[in-house]
N, C-alpha and C positions, 0 to 999 in steps of 0.2 A: 867527692860526694855531691858537689853542686850546691847551689844556693838553697837555703831552707824554704825560701818563699815559693819555689817551684814545685814543691812536693804536693800541695793540694791540687794544683792545676794538672799535674801528671796523673793523679789519682782519678780526677774527674774524666779526663780523656780516656784513660784505660777502662773505666767503668762504662763509658758510653760505647766504646768499641766492643766490649764484652756483651753489652745489651743488644747491640745491633746484630752481632754474630749469632747470639743465641736465638733471637727472633727470626733471623733469616734462615737458620737451620731448621726451625720448626715450621716454616711455611712450605707446604708441598706444592709442586708444580701443577698447573691446571692442564689436563689432557684434552685434546681435541679429537672428537670421534669422526670417523668418515674416511674411507679409502686408505686405512692403515697408516695414517699420518698423525704425528704427535707434535704439538707446539706448546712451549712453555710460556706462561705469562706470570711474571713475578709482581708482587705488590710492594711498592716503595713505602717503608716505614720511617717514622720520624724518630731520631734517637732521643734518649732521655736527657733531660737538662740537669739533673742532679743525681748523685749516687744514691743507691738504696742500701741501707745498712744490712749487714748479714743477719739472717734469721728472720727478717721482716717478710711476711707473706706478700706475694706479688698481687697487686690490685688487678681486678679484671680489666682487660684491655677494652678500648672503645668499640672493637669489632667482635666482641664475644657474644654468643647467643646464636639462635637458629637463623639460618639464611632463608630468605623468602622462597617458597616453593613456586616454581614456574606455573602460571595459570594457563598459558597457551602453549601447546606443543608446536613450536615453530617448524619442526620438520614435516608436520602434516598440514601446515597452513599454506594456502596458495591463493593470494589475493588477486592474481590476474586470471584465474581459471573462471571464466564467465560463461562458457558454453558447455552444458552437460554432455558427456559422452562424445566430446569433440575436442580436437587439439586447437588451442588458441595460439595464434602466431606470436613468436618471440616470448612465450610464457614457458620458461625453462622448468618450472615446478609443476606444470600440468601433467598429471599421471596418464592422461590419454595420449600424450605425444610419444612418438617412437623415433628411432634413428633416422628413418626416412623423413620425418618432419623436421628434425634438427638440421638436415642438409639445406633447408631453405631459410633457416633462421639467420638473422643478421647479428643479433645480440640478445642478451637476456633483458627483457623489459623491467623485471624486478630482480636485480642481482642479489639482494640480501633481504631476509625476512627476520625481524626481531620482535620481541615482546614489548614490555614496558621499558621505555628508555630511562626511567627514573631509578632503576636498580643499579647498584654498583657493579654487579656481575650478572650476566645473563647469557643464555644460549642464542646463537645467531646461525641461521641457515644460509650458506653462501652458495650461489649457483653461477656456473660459467660454462662455456662451450669450448671443446677441443676440436678445432677445425682441421688439425693435422691428421687426425684419425680418419680412417675410411671404413664405414661412414662416420660422420661427425658424432661425437659422444657428449653427453652431458656430465659435468663434473659437479659433485655435491660434497660440501663439507659442513660439518656441524662443529662450530668453534665456540669457545667461551670468550665473550666480549667484555672488556673492562671499561667502565665509565670513568673518564678522567676527571669529572667534576667532583668537587669536594662536597657538593650538596646532592647526595644520592642516598638511596635507601639500601642500608646494609643489614639492619636488624628489623624484624617485624614482630610486633607483639599483638597485632590484631589482624589475624588472617582473613576474616570476612571482608576486610577492606580491599583485598586484592581481586575481587570479582563481584559481578552483579549478584544481587540476591535472587536465587531461583524461586519463583513463586510455587507455593505448595498447592498442587492440584488435588482436590478431594478424590479419594478412592475408598474402596471397601475397608482398608486398613486404618486410615486416619480420619474417617468421616466423623466418628464419635468425638474424637479429640477436638476437631475443628468446630463442632457444634457447641462444645462446652465453652470455647473461647469467643463465640459470636453470639449475637442477640437471637439467632434462630429466625425461622419464618413459619408462617402458618397461613392456611387457606381457610378462612371462616365461611361457614354456611350463611345463607341469606338471612336466616333467623337470628344469627349472632351479630349481624352487622347493624350498627346503630350510629346515628349522628347526633352530636350534641348541638342543639339549636340555642344560640345565645341571642337574646332579644336586643342586646346592645352591641351587636356585631359591628365592627367598623366599616365605614363606607369604602375604605381603601382595599377591601378584600379583592383578590385577583387570583387567577390561575397562574401557576408557574410551571416551568418545563418538567415533565415527568409526573405531575400530580394527576391522579385519576379524575375523570370527569364525573361530577355528581349529578344525580337526577333527583326528582321529587321524592322518590321512595328509597333509592340506594345509590347505584352508580351505573354508568353506561357499560353494558356488557359487550365484550368483543371476543367471541369464541376463537380460541387458538389451540394448537397442539402444544402440550408441555412435555411430559415424559415419553409420550408416544404420539402416533399420528391421530389419535382420537381427539375429538373436540372437547375442550374444557370451557364450559359456559361461564364460570365464575372469574374469568380473566377480565380485568377492567381496562377500558380504553384510557390512555394517558395523554395529557395535553401536549401538543406539538410533536408527538411521536407518530410519524407516518408508518403504517404497517400494511402489508399485503401477505396474507397467509392462506393456507388451505388445510383442511382437516377432514376426517371421515367420521361417520356415525354408524354404529351397528344398531339397527332398529328392527322392530317387528312391523311389517307393513300393515298388518291388521290393526295396529294401534297408532297409526300415523296421525289420526285426528286428535289424539291426546298428547302428543309431543309438542310442547310450546315452541321449541327451537326450530321446528319445521314450518311454523306459521308466520305470515307476514306481520301480524300485530306484535309479535315478540320484538321486532326491530323498529317498528314505526310508532308504537304507543309511548315509549319513555319520553319525558320532558326534561331536558338538560337545564341545569341551573346556570344562569348567566355568569354568576361568580360563585365560588364555593361558599357554603354556609348561609346564603340568603335565598329564601323561597318566595317571599312576598313580592309579587309583580316582577319576578326575575326568572321565570321559566320559559325556555325556548322550545317550542314544539318542533318535532322532526317532520319536515315536509317531504312527501314522496314526489320526486320529480319525474320518474319514468319507471315503467314496468314492462319488461320483456317476457314473453311467454315462449317456452321451448317445448316442442312436441317430442314424442318418442323417436321420431326420425330425424331429430336435431334441427328442424326448421324453426326459425325465430319469427315472432310477430309482436309488434308493439301495441300495447293496449292504450286506448284513448282515455279511459277512465282510470283514476288512481285511487279508487276506493279500496278499502281493506278486503282482501279475499282470504277466505279460510280454506285450509287444506281439506280435501274431501276424498273419502275412500269409495272406490267404484269396484264392484264385483260382477264378473260375468262368468258364471260357472266356477271353475277352479282358478280362473285368472283374476288376480287382484292388482289394481293400480291405484296410486294416490295422486291426485291432481293438486295444482296450486302449491306445490312444495317449493320452499325457498332453496335455490341453488347458489346464488351469488348475492352478496350484500356489499354495497359501496356507500360509505359515509363521506360527505364533504362538509366540513365544519369551517365557518368563517369566524375569525377572531380579530380583535383590535390589539394595538400595541400596548394597551393598558391591561391586557390579560383577561378580556371578557369575551364570552361566546355570544355572537350576534345572530347567527343563522346556522341551521342544521338541515342539510339536504340528504336525501336517500334515494338510491337507484337500486332496483331489485331485478333479479332474473328468477322467474318462477318456471317450474317444469312439472312434467308427469313422470313419476317414478314407478318402476316395476321391480319385481324380485330379481330380475337379471342385473339391475343397477346397484344392488346392495353388495357391500356396505356403501352408503351414500357419501359422496364427496361434496363438500361445500367450500366456497371461496369467500373470504372476507377482506375488505380493504377500507382503510380510513385515511383521509388526507385533510390537512389543515391549510387554509388559505387566508392570508392576511387581508384585512378589509382595504378596499381601494387599490389593490395590487392584482396583477395577473400572474398566475402560476407559471413558473419557468421549470421545464423538465431538467433534471440533473443527469450527469454521466456517472454519478457515484456519490455516496454519502458516508464518509468523506472520500474514501479511496475509489479510484476508477474501477468500473465493472467491465469485464471483457466483452467486446462487441458493441459498446456504446461509443459515440464519436468523441474526439478530443475537443475540449473547450479551448478556443483560441480567439485572439483579437489583436488590435493595434492601439498604440497610444498616440493620439494626434499631436500632443504637445507635452512638454515636460511639466509634471505636476498634476496632470489630469488623470482620470481613471482609464480603464481599459474599455475600448469600444468593441462591441460584438454585434454580429448580425443576428436578427431574430430567428433565422433558420440555423439551428445548431448543427445540422448536417452539412452546412455550407461554410463553416468557420475555418476549417483546414481540409483542403481537398487535393486530390491528384487527378491526373489525366485518366479517363476511362476508355478502355479499348472497345471497339465495336467491330462488326463484321466487315465494314468497309476498309479499315486499317489505313485511312487517309488522314494525315495530320490536319489538313485544312478543313476537312469535314468534321473533325472532332472538337473544334474550337467551341468552348462553352459547355461541353459535356464533361462533367466532373463526377467523381465518386468520393465520399467522405473518408477520412482517415479514422479507422476504428481502433480502439485500444486493444492491444494484444494480438492483432492480426498483421502478418507480413503480406504485403501486396506489391504487385508489379504490373505495369501496363506499358504498351508501346504502340507505335504507329510508323508509317513510312511517309517521308516528305519528298515530293517530286519537285525539283528545281529546274528552271529553264534559264537561258542566258539573259532573258529580259529582267530577271529578278536580281537585284544587286545584293552584295554580301550584307550590307548594313540593314537592308529591308528584311532579308532572311533571318538575321540574328535577332532582330526585334520581334519578328513574327514567332519564331520558335521559343524565345524566352517567355513571351506572353502566353504561349500555349502551355509550357511546362509549369509556370508559376500560377497561372490562372489570374482571375481578377481579384485584387485586394488580398495579396498574400500577407498573412498575419505576421506580427512582430513578436508576440508572446503566446505561450501556452500555459494553461492553468495547471498548477501542480497537483491539485485534487479535482475530483469531479464536481465538488460543490464550492469551489473557490469563488470569492466575491470579486466583482470587477473593481471595487474601490481599493482593494488590498494589492496595489501595484507591486510593492516590494516582494510579495510572495510569488508572483508569477515568474515563469521561467522564460528568459529571452531565447529567441531562435537565432543560432549562430549561422549566418549565411556565408558560405565559402564558394569561391569561383576558381576552378582549375582549368587552365588553358595552356597548351604548348605554345612556345614562342618560335614561330617559323615565319620566315619572310615569304612574301608573294603567295600567301594562302589566306583563306577565310576561316576565322575561328567561330565555328558554328556550335551552339549548345546542343548536346545530344542526350543528356541525361540529367535528371534531378533526383538525387538520392537523399531521402530524409531518414535520419536515424533518431529514434526516441529511446532514451535510457530511463528506466524506472527501477525503483527499489521497493522493498517492503518496509513499512513505517508503522511505528506504534507498538502495541502489545504483541508479545509472542503468541498469545492465544488467539488473537484476532488481528493479524497484520493487515494494513491497508496499502493499496498500490499508490505510489507517489511518483510523479515524473520529476526527474532531477536534471535532465539535459536533453536538448533538442538541437540537432545539427542538420542544416540543409546544404548539400554539396551540389553545386551546378557545374557539371563537367562539360567542357567544350572540346571539340576535335577539329583538326585542320583538314581542309580538302581543297583541291584546285578549283579555280574559278569556272572551269568548263565542265564540272560534274553535273549530271542530270538527275541523279537520284541519290538520296542519302537516308540510311536507316536511322531512325531516331527512337532510342529506347526511352520512352516517356518518363515515368516517375516510378520510384521504388521506395517502399516504406519498410524499415526494419525496426522492430522493438526488441530491446535487449534488457534483461533483468540484471541490474548491477548488484552483485551479491554483497551483503554487509556481514562482517564478521563480528560476532558477539562473544566475549570471553565468558567463560563459565567457571 
């Protein structure tokens, strides 16, 4: 029978084995989809440490409950697909690639695509190439990947945490519900607008960003299109908010003298409060700086006198025209760092309007300039605008800010081709690098035996790079020069073959600018994330007389960012 002391130990071991066998039998194999292949992945369970009396209900295991639902379909995700409707080299998941493209692939740049690595179990898309087939084929497998870490997510009880919150965009179905949960908005008429004047208003009152500019009677009006292209005159001008808009007016030409928004006095007569809430000795009059007059044949003439002109209706038989009508309005407001308005300038374009020009289009612009500073044009606010130059500069020493040239079209340039196509004649002739534009230029360089290799290399390198090639590029169009850590460094690479008894002459400068969309999904901004300048050299014998030099090339690539939904 054996020693009685061994009986409890045997019972414990038998119960452990029974527990392991029962749990293992209840664990199904995980199948792998793709190319009719099945792979089993088993979960290692820890045996029980004490026997469970018969009849006792089994406690829920630590892994019971719903599994997290995959947020990202890894089979449809391709992070290396950067060119739309074009095959990307070595991108095995690119749907635009065919068998002909696979024949020039060396390997898969992204061999596997997975979702959140914190899950205990998740799908993984595996890509590989079969070079033994003719033509080569892409092999795709969708497998279940097990996370070996003991700190992994196996049960989820808060599903919204698995994805970003999708903003609810108002539409005709949910508009009423969103209005109930918000404070709402209203556009009050002029008679309903009132300002509470406090006699003991503090002297520290100031304008803040976005606050509407107050005048002696109401606020400074800045006509803008709202729900349509028609002008809305009750739109207020906001402090430090630069705007440039255009809108249309449907008018009866016979009543043009009665429409205030067509007259010059409507825009020049308001007096802006220096600070909000204070009217005593704090009104800034609007000064008319220039008046341009446009005739019916679009010719322009500058008026010497800046007195207020009223619109006038002129009738000649059945023909009616209205003169001195405001076509363009440009405000220029000067402010201090204390939030005070110190000066208000106005430039106007007046013209003659006939029935053929109706509906009438008007343009309005407002700019804020800080006192004792010069306005600097931007290439975007904040994201870059297509067609504007890249902001670039260099850092003279560590710890200092970025130094930029005053000419923003000369901060980052490439060689510009001309009709002569002579490299030596093109020296100093540059063209700016514009955001969103791919450009390429070239020239021919004639070499003689009198020119040494060292002199030719120095001459061509200076020709390709230009004078003062920058070290940094601004990530946004409005990046400040003092924020050095935000600027993107230019990675300069030199490629040259190593051949004896030959001259390594630079023949090309390829600049690649990578950018992405940044910020809100409803209003993404263009942000530069990487800039690479590749100087390519070629070897040629010393007795060569002519060498073609492909000057500079610019390539802008949009780096796609994947957002989980």
